[in-house]
C-alpha positions as CSV (number, residue, x, y, z in Angstrom):
1,M,183.1,-150.2,156.1
2,T,186.4,-149.3,157.6
3,E,188.1,-146.1,156.9
4,T,191.3,-147.7,155.6
5,S,192.0,-150.8,153.7
6,T,195.2,-152.7,153.3
7,Y,196.2,-154.8,150.4
8,A,199.4,-157.0,150.5
9,N,201.7,-156.8,147.6
10,V,200.2,-154.0,145.7
11,T,201.7,-152.6,142.4
12,L,200.5,-148.7,141.8
13,D,200.2,-147.2,138.4
14,P,201.5,-143.4,139.7
15,R,199.8,-141.9,136.6
16,A,196.6,-140.7,137.5
17,N,193.5,-141.4,135.3
18,V,191.9,-138.1,134.7
19,Y,188.3,-138.1,133.3
20,F,185.5,-135.3,132.3
21,D,188.0,-132.3,133.0
22,G,189.2,-133.4,136.3
23,K,186.0,-134.1,137.8
24,C,187.0,-137.8,138.2
25,V,190.6,-138.5,138.9
26,S,191.8,-142.3,140.1
27,H,194.9,-144.2,140.3
28,T,195.0,-148.1,139.0
29,F,196.7,-150.8,141.4
30,H,197.0,-154.3,140.9
31,L,197.1,-156.9,143.5
32,A,199.8,-159.8,143.5
33,D,197.1,-162.3,141.8
34,G,196.6,-159.9,139.1
35,T,193.3,-158.3,140.2
36,R,193.0,-154.6,139.1
37,K,191.4,-152.1,141.2
38,S,191.2,-148.5,141.2
39,A,190.8,-145.6,144.1
40,G,189.5,-142.2,143.3
41,V,187.6,-139.2,143.6
42,I,184.4,-137.7,141.9
43,L,183.7,-134.2,142.1
44,P,179.9,-133.2,142.0
45,A,178.7,-133.6,138.5
46,T,176.1,-135.8,136.4
47,L,178.4,-138.1,134.5
48,A,178.1,-141.3,132.2
49,F,180.5,-144.0,132.3
50,G,180.9,-147.2,130.0
51,T,182.1,-150.6,131.5
52,A,184.2,-153.1,129.8
53,A,184.5,-155.6,132.6
54,P,181.8,-156.1,135.7
55,E,182.6,-153.4,138.3
56,V,181.8,-153.2,141.8
57,M,181.9,-149.4,143.1
58,E,182.7,-149.0,147.0
59,L,181.8,-145.8,148.4
60,H,184.1,-144.5,151.1
61,T,183.1,-141.0,151.6
62,G,180.1,-138.5,149.8
63,A,176.8,-139.3,148.3
64,C,175.5,-139.9,144.7
65,R,172.7,-141.5,142.6
66,V,173.1,-143.9,139.8
67,R,171.1,-145.0,137.0
68,L,172.3,-148.2,135.3
69,A,172.0,-148.7,131.5
70,G,168.2,-149.8,130.7
71,S,166.8,-148.7,133.7
72,E,165.1,-145.0,134.4
73,D,165.2,-145.3,138.1
74,W,167.7,-143.5,140.0
75,V,169.1,-145.2,143.2
76,S,171.0,-143.4,146.1
77,Y,174.1,-144.3,147.5
78,G,176.6,-143.0,150.4
79,A,179.4,-143.7,152.5
80,G,179.5,-147.5,153.1
81,D,177.3,-148.4,150.3
82,S,178.2,-150.3,146.9
83,F,176.5,-150.9,143.8
84,S,177.6,-153.6,140.8
85,V,177.5,-152.5,137.3
86,P,177.7,-155.5,134.5
87,G,180.3,-155.6,131.9
88,D,179.8,-154.4,128.5
89,S,177.3,-151.8,130.0
90,S,177.1,-148.2,131.1
91,F,175.9,-146.1,134.0
92,D,174.8,-142.7,134.9
93,I,176.2,-141.0,138.1
94,E,175.0,-137.6,140.1
95,I,177.4,-136.7,142.6
96,T,175.9,-134.8,145.1
97,E,178.6,-134.8,147.4
98,P,182.3,-135.6,146.7
99,V,182.7,-139.3,146.7
100,S,186.0,-141.2,147.3
101,Y,185.5,-144.9,146.2
102,V,187.4,-148.1,145.3
103,C,186.7,-149.7,142.1
104,H,186.8,-153.6,141.9
105,Y,186.9,-155.0,138.1
106,G,186.1,-158.4,137.2
């Protein structure tokens, strides 16, 4: 995983998406082809997220454990890892070190 990512012709929504009393903050951006992504930070906590569209979470820093809906197993991830979540689903995430991420939708 590289330290930076380059996206051509990006439109950034400057309004922050703030969840869980500020424990997760992200910004949404759109590529020229209409693809939606977000980039953000999650602070140490255990949180539950719902998904509408399928998501791929790409971790750039930090460490966490994830439990997908319907599973009893927690899986550990760190910088350079990614995990996928189906659409119309959910996942629990336990952040053990602050995580920076890019989320790819669809």
